[in-house]
C-alpha positions, 0 to 999 in steps of 0.5 A: 528042658534043658537051655543050650547056652550060647553065651554064658559067664561065671562070676565075671569080674574085671578090676581097673586098679579100685575100679570095678567094672564088672561085678561078679557077674552071671550071664546066661544069654540062650542059641538064638537070642537077640539079647539087649544089654542096657545100662548109662554109661560106666554101668560096664558094658563095654567092658563086659562085651570086650571080656566076651570077645575075648580082647580084655582079660577077666580078672576073675570067672569064667566064660563059656560060649556054646558050653566051652570055656573061653581063654584070652590065649593062643587056645582054642582058635575054632572058638575065637572064629564063632565071635563076630565082634563090632566095637561101638569105635572101629576105625574103617580105613577111607582109602579103601574101596569096599570091596578091597575091605572087605576081601581084607578081613576075609583073607584075615579069617584065611577065606579062601576062593571061590568061597571066599568071592561067595560070601564077600557077595551074599554078605554086600546082599546082606548089608545092601551095598553092592551097588557100591562094592567098587567106591572108595570108603571115604565116600561112604555115609554114616550108616554106609560104613556101620554095615560095611562094618557089620559086614566085616564082623560076620563076615567068617560067618560067627556064631555069636554076634558082640555088638557094641551101641553099633547104631549111636549115631546114627539117624532114624533111617539108617537105624531102621536099615541096621534093625532090619539085617538083626532081624535077617541074622536071627533068623538065619540062626545067630545068636546076637548079643547088642548093647544099646542106650536107644530103648525103642531099638532094644524093643523092636530087636530083643528078644531078651533083655540084661540091666547094666548098674554100675558092673552089676548085673540087677536084672535080666530076663524074657522081653516078656517077662519084664514087660509083665512084671514091670509095666504098668496097664494103661487104659485111656477112656474119653466121653461126650459130656459129662464125666463124673457118670464114668468117674462113679462106675470106675469106682466099681471096678477093683481091676481101674487101680488109680484114675487122673483126668487128661486137664479141660479134657473128657479124657481119663487115664486109668490104672488097670491092673487086670486080663484082655478078658477083663477089659473086654469086660470093663468096655461092655459094662460101661457101655450098658450103664449109659456110658458115651464113650468116644474112646476106650484103648489099652497100651503100655509103658515102654521099655523106656519107662520101665529102664527109668522106673526100675533106675528110680527102684535101684537108687531109692 
């Protein structure tokens, strides 16, 4: 089956004087995905997103949105309407009301009444700001301002949404609210590329992840594939009384690679490379061998651990 690509870049490069911010980057984002872009400051994430939004001209390379070539000149204005771009520093106009602010941008996108008013109500409802429509922007909390910025970004119903560090500086509740809105947009069929340092947010939101280092895309894969390939499983075990019978028994199982005793406890952390069925078989065998288990559960390394581990691999 041929993949439908919402975003496709080929050899995309951006050079500022002698500094190469994005280096020969081939990125493929399938239609309907939430694609998370991870990387430290200076990795090139913002420059990449600005080029995808037609806010920055590539030095070399090509960008395709839904199969059509994106150029920064005046051609393809229809294609640019497909895009919604939320930079990390977009100014809000504090002396406008929420409604007037959104109405201003809707008019810029040439939305006409009655469609315009209907669309304003839709986006205000989505970002849960309908009750604030007559309030001045200066009175809103930071989380509300960020949700309003998102409403402005989607008021023209783009099909590709580019979000640069959208949850930066938000408290946990505001981040959760923002995540829920992103999930709703994905369910409605929008393709979303989101960069963030808050890896736990991306793990909850994303279907695929790209990792950038010094302008290069060093990894790009579905979250599921990344976990399968790079995330080690652990089994946590605890027993009543003596640990020695458990440790002796674990030596018989090739799926248990290594283990360590949690100091001062009768708990063990074991690295495990087997399937769910093999995990269940291990539990059955231990109980059958008379091991008095009080705990047995599997965990998997999270996205943050994978990212840090990859960073060490890149550095070594």
